[in-house]
C-alpha positions in Angstrom: 90.2 128.4 133.3 87.6 131.0 134.3 84.5 131.3 132.0 85.2 135.0 131.7 88.7 134.3 130.3 87.5 131.4 128.1 84.8 133.6 126.6 87.5 135.9 125.2 89.6 133.2 123.7 89.0 132.2 120.0 90.1 129.0 118.3 90.0 127.7 114.7 90.0 124.2 113.4 90.7 123.4 109.7 90.7 120.0 108.0 91.2 119.7 104.2 91.7 117.0 101.6 91.2 116.1 98.0 87.6 117.3 97.7 86.8 119.9 100.4 88.2 122.0 103.3 86.2 122.5 106.4 86.7 125.2 109.1 85.1 125.8 112.5 85.5 128.8 114.8 84.8 128.5 118.5 85.4 130.3 121.7 87.1 128.8 124.8 83.8 127.7 126.3 83.2 125.3 123.4 80.6 127.6 121.7 80.7 127.2 117.9 80.7 130.7 116.4 81.0 130.0 112.7 81.6 127.4 110.0 83.0 127.5 106.5 83.6 125.3 103.5 86.1 125.5 100.7 87.5 123.3 97.9 90.4 120.8 97.8 93.9 121.6 99.2 95.9 118.5 98.4 99.0 119.9 96.8 99.7 116.5 95.2 96.7 117.0 92.9 95.8 120.7 92.8 97.9 123.8 92.2 99.1 126.1 95.0 96.7 128.7 93.6 93.7 126.4 94.0 94.8 125.3 97.5 95.2 128.9 98.6 91.8 129.8 97.3 90.2 126.7 99.0 91.8 127.4 102.3 91.0 131.1 102.1 87.4 130.4 101.3 86.9 128.0 104.1 88.6 130.1 106.8 87.4 133.4 105.5 83.7 132.4 105.3 83.9 130.7 108.8 85.6 133.8 110.3 83.0 136.2 108.8 80.1 133.9 109.9 81.6 134.2 113.4 81.1 138.0 113.5 84.0 138.2 112.9 85.1 138.1 116.5 86.6 141.2 118.0 89.9 139.5 118.7 92.1 137.2 116.6 92.3 133.5 117.3 94.7 132.4 120.1 95.5 129.2 118.2 94.5 127.6 114.9 94.9 123.9 114.2 95.3 122.6 110.6 95.1 119.1 109.3 95.5 118.1 105.7 97.9 117.5 102.8 99.2 121.1 102.6 102.4 122.7 104.0 101.9 124.2 107.4 103.7 127.4 106.4 101.3 128.0 103.6 98.3 127.3 105.8 99.7 129.7 108.5 100.2 132.4 105.9 96.6 132.2 104.7 95.0 131.8 108.2 97.0 134.7 109.6 96.0 136.8 106.6 92.3 136.0 107.0 92.1 136.1 110.8 95.3 137.5 112.4 95.8 134.2 114.3 98.5 134.4 116.9 99.6 130.7 116.5 99.0 128.1 113.8 99.8 124.4 114.6 99.8 121.3 112.4 97.7 118.3 113.3 98.3 115.0 111.5 95.5 113.8 109.3 94.9 110.6 111.2 95.6 112.3 114.5 92.8 114.8 113.8 90.4 112.0 113.1 91.2 110.2 116.3 91.2 113.3 118.4 87.7 114.1 117.2 86.3 111.1 118.9 88.8 109.9 121.6 87.5 112.0 124.6 84.2 110.2 124.3 85.7 106.7 124.1 86.4 104.2 126.8 89.4 102.8 124.9 92.8 104.4 125.5 94.3 103.2 122.2 93.1 102.5 118.7 93.1 103.1 115.0 91.4 105.7 112.8 90.6 104.9 109.2 89.9 107.9 107.0 88.3 107.2 103.6 87.1 110.1 101.5 88.6 111.1 98.2 91.7 109.2 99.3 92.3 106.8 102.2 94.7 106.2 105.1 94.9 104.8 108.6 96.6 106.0 111.8 96.9 104.5 115.2 98.7 104.3 118.5 99.1 101.7 121.2 99.2 101.9 125.0 102.9 102.5 125.0 102.4 105.6 122.9 103.9 104.2 119.7 102.3 105.5 116.5 102.0 104.1 113.0 100.2 104.9 109.8 99.4 103.2 106.5 98.0 104.2 103.1 97.7 107.8 101.9 99.9 107.2 98.8 97.5 108.9 96.3 95.6 107.7 93.3 98.4 106.2 91.3 100.3 104.5 94.1 97.5 103.7 96.5 94.3 105.0 98.0 92.6 101.7 97.6 89.1 101.6 99.0 88.7 105.4 98.7 86.0 107.3 96.9 88.3 107.7 93.9 89.1 104.0 93.8 85.4 103.1 94.0 84.5 105.6 91.2 87.3 104.2 89.0 86.4 100.6 89.6 82.8 101.4 88.7 83.8 103.0 85.4 86.0 100.0 84.6 83.2 97.6 85.4 80.8 99.5 83.2 83.1 99.4 80.2 83.9 95.7 80.8 80.1 95.0 80.8 79.7 97.0 77.6 82.3 94.9 75.9 81.1 91.6 77.2 84.3 91.1 79.3 82.3 91.4 82.5 78.8 90.7 83.8 75.9 93.0 83.1 75.6 95.8 85.5 73.2 98.8 86.1 76.3 100.9 86.7 76.3 101.6 82.9 73.1 103.5 83.0 73.7 105.0 86.4 77.1 106.4 85.4 75.7 107.7 82.1 73.0 109.6 84.0 75.4 110.9 86.7 77.9 112.2 84.0 75.4 113.2 81.4 76.7 110.7 78.8 74.8 109.3 75.9 76.8 106.1 75.8 79.1 104.5 78.4 82.1 104.5 76.0 82.0 108.3 76.1 83.9 107.8 79.4 87.0 107.3 77.3 86.8 110.8 75.9 85.8 112.2 79.3 88.8 110.7 81.0 91.5 111.1 78.4 90.5 114.2 76.5 88.4 116.4 78.8 89.9 115.0 82.0 88.0 114.2 85.2 89.4 115.8 88.4 90.1 113.5 91.4 87.2 114.7 93.4 84.8 114.3 90.4 85.8 110.6 90.1 85.3 110.2 93.9 81.9 111.8 93.6 80.7 108.7 91.8 81.1 106.6 95.0 77.5 107.4 96.2 76.2 106.4 92.8 77.8 103.0 93.2 76.3 102.7 96.7 72.9 103.5 95.4 73.1 100.9 92.6 74.5 98.3 95.0 71.6 98.9 97.4 69.2 98.3 94.5 70.7 94.8 94.2 73.4 95.1 91.5 76.0 92.4 92.2 78.8 94.2 90.5 78.3 97.4 92.5 78.0 95.4 95.7 81.2 93.6 94.9 83.1 96.9 94.4 81.9 98.1 97.8 82.8 94.9 99.5 86.3 95.0 98.0 86.6 98.7 99.1 85.8 97.6 102.7 88.4 94.9 102.6 91.0 97.3 101.1 90.4 99.8 103.9 90.6 97.0 106.4 94.1 96.3 105.1 95.2 99.8 106.1 93.8 99.2 109.6 95.4 95.7 109.8 98.8 97.1 108.8 98.7 99.6 111.6 97.5 97.0 114.1 100.4 94.6 113.2 103.0 97.3 113.3 101.8 98.3 116.8 101.5 94.6 117.9 97.9 95.1 118.9 96.4 91.9 117.5 95.5 90.6 121.0 94.4 93.9 122.4 91.0 95.4 122.9 90.8 98.8 121.2 88.6 101.0 119.0 88.7 101.2 115.3 87.0 104.5 114.2 86.0 104.8 110.5 85.9 108.4 109.2 85.1 109.9 105.8 82.2 109.9 103.3 83.0 106.4 101.9 81.8 104.7 105.1 78.3 106.3 104.6 77.9 103.6 101.9 76.5 101.4 104.7 76.6 97.6 105.4 77.7 96.5 102.0 81.1 98.2 102.7 81.1 98.5 106.5 80.4 94.8 107.2 83.3 93.4 105.1 85.5 96.0 106.7 84.5 95.0 110.2 84.9 91.2 109.4 88.3 91.6 107.9 89.6 93.8 110.8 88.3 91.4 113.4 89.9 88.4 111.7 93.3 90.0 112.5 92.3 91.6 115.9 89.2 89.9 117.4 89.2 92.5 120.2 88.8 95.4 117.9 85.5 97.3 118.3 84.2 99.4 115.3 83.0 102.6 116.8 81.0 105.3 115.0 82.7 108.6 114.6 80.2 111.1 115.7 82.4 114.0 114.7 84.4 114.9 111.6 88.2 115.4 111.7 87.8 119.2 111.6 86.6 118.9 115.2 89.9 117.1 116.0 91.8 120.0 114.6 89.7 122.5 116.6 90.2 120.4 119.8 94.0 120.3 119.2 94.0 124.1 118.9 92.0 124.4 122.2 94.4 122.1 124.0 97.3 124.1 122.8 95.6 127.2 124.1 95.1 125.8 127.6 91.5 124.6 127.4 90.8 121.4 129.4 88.7 119.1 127.3 86.7 117.2 129.9 83.7 117.2 132.1 81.1 120.0 131.6 83.1 121.5 128.8 82.7 118.3 126.7 79.0 118.1 127.4 78.5 121.7 126.3 80.8 121.2 123.3 78.9 118.1 122.2 75.6 120.0 122.3 77.2 122.8 120.1 78.7 120.4 117.6 75.4 118.5 117.2 73.9 121.7 115.7 76.5 122.0 113.0 76.4 119.6 110.0 80.0 120.4 109.1 81.1 119.0 112.4 79.4 115.6 112.1 80.8 112.3 110.9 79.1 109.8 108.6 76.5 107.5 110.1 77.6 103.9 110.1 74.9 101.4 109.6 75.7 97.7 110.0 73.5 94.9 108.7 72.2 94.4 112.2 70.8 98.0 112.1 69.1 97.6 108.8 69.9 99.3 105.4 
């Protein structure tokens, strides 16, 4: 496609979940024009009104930051637990997009990194507020695991870590569990005078899903300071997330293959105390699996899917320029993985 033509094409990528919704606007040359952020869109846990407001905020702010461009988007790609028809309605209202396509949650995560990989198959594990895994083999078969939500699943997610930390703190207070500095850390984070105020906070006031998940970095901080209980929670989270990956690997019969496993989501920013148990558990099932850092967030995958649908070839000089553009936008970047060999 000629540069003059690509310059005039506009694309949108959107990725949302239980805590936030991210949006990027770019032209057909790979130049990032605008970025926006909104709240949660998971209709299993928030109202349609909240999801509409979150999507509208993310897309609207990104579109305005982009100029807005003189012409509507050729294609918008959307990933997240929200109906495509609802997303299309909001995106069209905000931008006048000609076409809105759906991108699977795991698919968006994989697409955000696959052009830069040497592997031609693999598994993406996404762990933020919730958790899930998605993968495909060399025969093109696909499989997923997890993503069942807070009551039925999401083990290893930010929500799961936050909930486990609260339980451990209450057990320590009662003497049913070992002492842990999580008690003081959670009281500080939640402005509580006493850890048993958690009971009132959970059952009477109510903590939203993303508020519980926001405690995961607190657990990581306490664990890095040497607290055994916090460290145990992170290690268990890593092993639970590995179970999602392992389930996909087995369903796709990839145990003896060499492939990439790409962790996505804020939970993996916890570092070696979570990443190393995750890596060890995955490689016990699939020794040829290589854990690869996700340089870009799933919203980039949604944007790339929109570009492909609009006729943009994602290779060569385009990818080089696109990478340089993405590096300047924090919203586009994935979490930094640090293994124990890299230091904490």
